[in-house]
N, C-alpha and C positions, 0 to 999 in steps of 0.2 A: 288200800290199793284198789284202784278202779279196774273194772273188767277190761276197759280199753287198754290200759297200760300193760296188763298181763298178756292180752292178746297181741299187742304190738311187740313185746319181748319175744313171745313164742314165734311170731312171724319173722322177726329178724334172725333168730337162731335157725329157723327152717331154711331161710335163704342163704345161710352161711355155710361155707365148706372149710374155712380157715379162721375159725373163731379163736380168740385168745382171751383168757381171763387174767385179771390183775386183782389180787386179793390182799386185804388188810385185816386188821384185828377184828373188825366187825363180823366177819364170817365165822369166827371162832367163839364169840361170846356166848352163843346158845349151848356151847359145849362145856361152859363153865370156866373158860380162860378169861381173865380180866382184860378189859380194854386198857392198854397200858397208858395211853395219852389223854384220855378223857378226864374231866374233873372227877376226883375220887379214884382214879386209876392208879396203877402201880407207881408211875413216875411222879405222881403228886404226893406220894408217901415216902419215896426213897430217892435220894439224890443219885443221879447216874454215876457209875464208876467209869472213868475214862480209860481208854486202852493204855495210854502211857503210864497212868497210875497203877493199873493192874500189873503191868510188866515190871515196874520198878519198885513196887511197895508190897512186901509180903502181907502186911495187914489188909491192904485192899484186896489181895487175892483171897485171903481167908474170908473177908466180908462178902465177896462176890460168890464164893461157894456156899456160904451160909444162906444167902438169899436164894440161891438156886434150889437148894434142898428144902428150904422153908416154903417156897412157892410150890414145889412139887407136892409137899404135904397138904398145902391149902387147896390145890386144884384137884389132886387125886389122879385117878386113871381116866383120862379123857378119851372120848371116842369122837369120830367125825360126825358132824351135824348134817342137816338137810342140804345146806349149801354145798358142802364138800361132796356129798353123794351125787348131787345134781351135776356138778362139774365132772366128776368121774364118769358119769353116764355119758356125757357129751364127748369126752375123750374116747370112751369105748366105742361110740357110734362112728368115730372118725371125723366128727364135726369140729372138735376143738383140738388144735395142734399142741398148745402149751398152756400151762398155768404158771404165770409169773406171780410170785408171792413175796410180800414183805414179812410174812409170819415165819416163826421159827419153831413151830409146834409139830411138824411132821404129819399133820392131819390130812394133807392132800395125798401123800403116799399111803397113809393108813386107809384112806377111802378107796384106793384102787388105782390111782393115777400112777403110771410107771415113773420111776425116779428120773428117767432121762427126759420126761415131759414136764417135770416140775423144776422151775428155775427159782432158786432161793436167793434173793438179793441180800437178805440179812442173816443168812446162815441157818443153822439148825441147833437147837438146844438139847436135843435128845442124846447127844454123844459129845465127846471132847476130842480135841486135837492137840498134839504137841506143837508148840509155837516154834520149836527149833527144827524138827525133822518131819513134821506133818503127819506122824503116825496117829491113827484113830484109836481112841480109848473109850470103852463103855463106862457108863456112869455108876452102876452098882458097886464095883470095886473101889472107885474113887470115893463114893459116899462112905463105904465101910471104913476105909482108911482115915477119912476126914473125921468121922464121928469117934473113932478110937483114939486119934492122936491130936485132933484140932488142926491138922495141917493137911493140905491136899498133897497127894503123892506126886513125884516127878515121873517123867516118861520112863517106861520100862526099857525102852530101846536106847535112849541117849541121855536120860536124866533131865531133859528140858522141862520148861514150864507147861503145865496143862491148862487149857482154857476150853470152856464150852465152844463148840464150833459155830459161834455166832459173830456177827460184826458189832463190835462195841462202839460206843460214842468215841469219836476221834480216830477210829480205825478206818483205813481206806476201804472203799467199796471193792468187792471182788471183781476183778477185771474180766475174767472169763464169763461169769454169769451176766455181767452187764452187757457184754457183746452178744451173748445168746439171747438175752431179753430184747435187745434192739433188733436183732435179725427176726425174731418171732413177731415183734410188733410191726415191722415193715412188711411182713408177709401176710398180716391179718386183713380179712375183709370185714370182721366184726370184732370190736374190742369192748369187753365188759369189765368195768371197774366195780368191785364189790367190797363194801365195808372198809374203804380206805378214805381217810380225811384228805388225801392228796396234798399234803403239806410238806412231806419229807422228800426233799430232792437230793440226788437226781432221779431217784426211782419214780417219783410222782410225775415226771415229765413224759412217761411212756404213753399215757392216754392221748395227750396232745399230739405226739409224734404219729400215732396211729390215725388220728383224725386228719391231720395234715397230709397223710399219705393216701387218703381216700377211703379209709375204713369207717363204718358206722360206729358211733361211740355211745355206749349205754353206761350210765352211772347209777348204781344201786347203793344208797348210803342213807343212814338215818338223818344226817344233817347236811345242809348245803355245803358245796365245795367250791373252790376258786375256779374249777374247770366246768362248772355246770353250764356256763354260757355256750360251750362248744358241743354239748351233748345232743344227740338226736333223740334220746329218751332218758328221762330222769325218774327214778322210782325211790321215794323216801319212805319205805315200809320195811317191816321185819324181813330180814334177808332169807331166813329159812322158808317163810311163807311165799316169798317171791320166787325163789329158785326151785322149790319142791316140784311144781307141776312139770318142769322140764324133764324129770325122770320118766314121764310118760311118753316122751318123744321117741319115735322110731324112724327108721330109714324109709 
């Protein structure tokens, strides 16, 4: 990373009062969470389980829960990284209004960003929801039951199917979160895309919406993206190293 690019990022943030971050898997890799879509990532080793198959096939539900707990064992107890902490600092300063994320790891909330300022486009894997009544269920009791019986439990309220609170392949995007993300994007004066390949739509369309609405656009990502041509600043360096100096910013 050049000194000039770091200085330019700092100056863009200093000049912003309505910054919005858009984060993908790359911000969490330094925390030990695999990059799901890169070569060698999770989806190159496991065929995705589609939503309709999960709902209709008990074997698919068992496999889905097996993968969830196997990944938990592989990853362990993860903590927020430097990128997460930098964004939390900007939120605390009042410079960043929202963090829109494609991630499902809850690390933005763990870093100190209030839940109402985190917009989760793909849900959250740290708890489950009943697909019938919507009741929230914590994972430890589900895992205990699954490991004892080989079957995930049903909802304690209505007996419905439990699923991690994530958006699966083939499942509709969450309408409320998409509307919240669009509103935050249209309000932004600076939009920073961090660690996203920007290939999964419609979520990946938000950076371009921000740019077209007059916001400055920064893309921080290891590899080139299809939206680089629209960016005011592109930084292809380690995300934690890029973002960490922002924690020294004050009002």
